[in-house]
C-alpha positions in Angstrom: 93.6 87.0 107.9 94.6 89.7 105.5 98.0 91.3 105.4 98.3 94.7 103.8 101.6 96.4 103.4 101.4 100.2 103.4 104.5 102.4 103.5 106.7 99.4 104.7 104.3 98.5 107.6 102.3 95.3 107.6 98.7 95.5 108.7 96.7 92.4 109.4 92.9 92.3 108.9 91.1 89.1 110.0 87.7 88.5 108.6 85.0 86.1 109.0 82.9 84.7 106.4 79.7 86.1 107.8 78.5 88.0 111.0 78.2 84.9 113.2 81.4 83.4 111.8 80.1 79.9 111.1 79.2 80.2 107.3 80.9 77.1 105.7 81.8 75.7 109.0 81.4 71.9 108.9 80.4 71.6 112.6 78.3 74.6 113.4 75.4 76.0 111.6 75.4 79.6 110.3 72.6 81.7 111.7 72.8 84.4 109.0 70.4 84.9 106.1 72.0 85.3 102.6 71.1 88.9 102.6 73.0 89.4 106.0 76.0 87.6 104.6 76.0 89.8 101.5 75.7 92.9 103.6 78.5 91.9 105.9 80.9 91.1 103.1 80.1 94.3 101.2 81.7 96.2 104.1 85.0 95.3 102.7 85.4 97.5 99.6 86.7 96.1 96.3 89.3 98.8 96.0 90.7 97.8 99.4 90.9 94.1 98.4 92.6 95.1 95.2 95.5 96.5 97.3 96.0 93.2 99.1 98.4 90.9 97.4 97.2 87.6 98.9 93.8 86.8 100.5 93.2 83.2 101.4 90.6 81.3 103.5 92.1 79.5 106.5 89.9 76.8 108.0 89.8 76.0 111.6 92.5 73.4 112.6 91.3 70.3 114.4 92.8 69.4 117.7 94.1 66.1 116.5 96.1 67.9 113.7 97.5 70.5 116.2 98.5 67.9 118.8 99.9 65.4 116.2 103.4 64.9 115.1 104.4 67.7 112.6 105.2 66.3 109.3 105.9 69.5 107.2 109.1 71.5 106.6 110.8 73.0 109.6 110.6 76.8 110.0 114.3 77.0 109.5 114.1 75.4 106.1 111.3 77.6 104.9 113.1 80.7 106.4 116.2 79.7 104.3 114.2 79.4 101.1 112.5 82.8 101.7 115.7 84.6 102.5 117.2 83.2 99.2 114.2 84.3 97.3 114.3 87.8 98.8 118.0 88.1 97.9 117.1 87.2 94.3 114.5 89.8 94.3 116.8 92.6 95.8 119.5 91.8 93.1 116.9 92.0 90.3 115.0 95.1 91.5 116.8 96.5 94.5 113.7 95.5 96.5 111.2 92.8 97.0 108.6 91.9 94.3 105.7 93.6 96.2 107.3 97.0 95.4 107.8 96.4 91.7 106.8 99.4 89.4 104.6 98.7 86.3 107.8 99.0 84.3 109.5 96.3 86.4 106.5 94.1 86.2 106.7 94.2 82.4 110.4 93.4 82.5 110.5 90.7 85.1 107.0 89.0 84.8 107.1 87.9 81.2 104.8 85.0 80.5 104.9 82.2 77.9 101.8 81.6 75.8 100.2 79.0 78.1 100.6 81.3 81.1 99.1 84.3 79.2 96.1 82.2 78.2 95.5 81.1 81.7 95.8 84.6 83.2 93.5 86.0 80.4 90.9 83.3 81.2 91.1 84.1 85.0 90.7 87.8 84.2 87.8 87.4 82.1 86.0 84.7 84.0 86.5 86.0 87.4 86.2 89.6 86.3 89.4 90.8 88.0 90.6 94.3 88.0 93.8 95.7 86.5 95.2 96.0 90.0 94.5 92.4 90.6 96.3 91.5 87.4 99.4 93.3 88.7 99.1 91.5 92.1 98.8 88.1 90.4 102.0 88.8 88.3 104.0 90.0 91.4 102.8 86.9 93.4 103.6 84.6 90.5 107.1 86.1 90.3 107.6 85.5 94.1 106.3 81.9 93.7 108.8 81.4 90.8 111.6 82.9 93.0 110.7 80.5 95.8 110.8 77.6 93.3 114.2 78.8 92.1 112.7 79.3 88.6 114.1 81.9 86.2 110.8 82.2 84.2 107.1 82.2 85.6 105.4 79.0 84.5 101.7 78.3 84.2 101.4 76.4 87.6 102.9 79.5 89.3 100.2 81.7 87.6 97.6 79.3 88.6 98.7 79.2 92.3 98.8 83.0 92.4 95.2 83.2 91.1 94.1 80.7 93.8 95.4 83.4 96.4 92.8 85.9 95.2 89.9 84.0 96.9 88.1 87.2 97.8 88.1 88.4 94.2 86.5 85.1 93.2 83.6 85.6 95.7 84.0 82.1 96.8 82.4 83.0 100.1 78.9 83.2 98.7 
């Protein structure tokens, strides 16, 4: 599902990998030709995708996993961490990272040499846009805030790059 924030309102856009919805499914066979898959995916424009901070692939969850005992963090623990990170962001910029201006990005998303090299490689190898570059920096800053980290580190840049799956054309 894609979430797009426009003028403070969040819009969700769920997409399938192909028209039949089974491309890459381990249990069901896709009935779409490669041409059909490409045509279906091209309906989502690059400029629109550039305006979405995070796009990830979410595989179907097996019944056994849903019905089993939950082993992850509780929602309360996660909520507390998110609220703390958002408070840090508001103190820093008077708003959340998603609304940082280019000037604020330069000021608050400084990278060490290792992180710069990683981002440079991703931009070149994945042919990412300037808008995607800003999105990666904002998401990296948010990941650093959630990690209670003052500076953005290379593993946080790497994680943010992974959240650009539609840019990386992993679907094909």
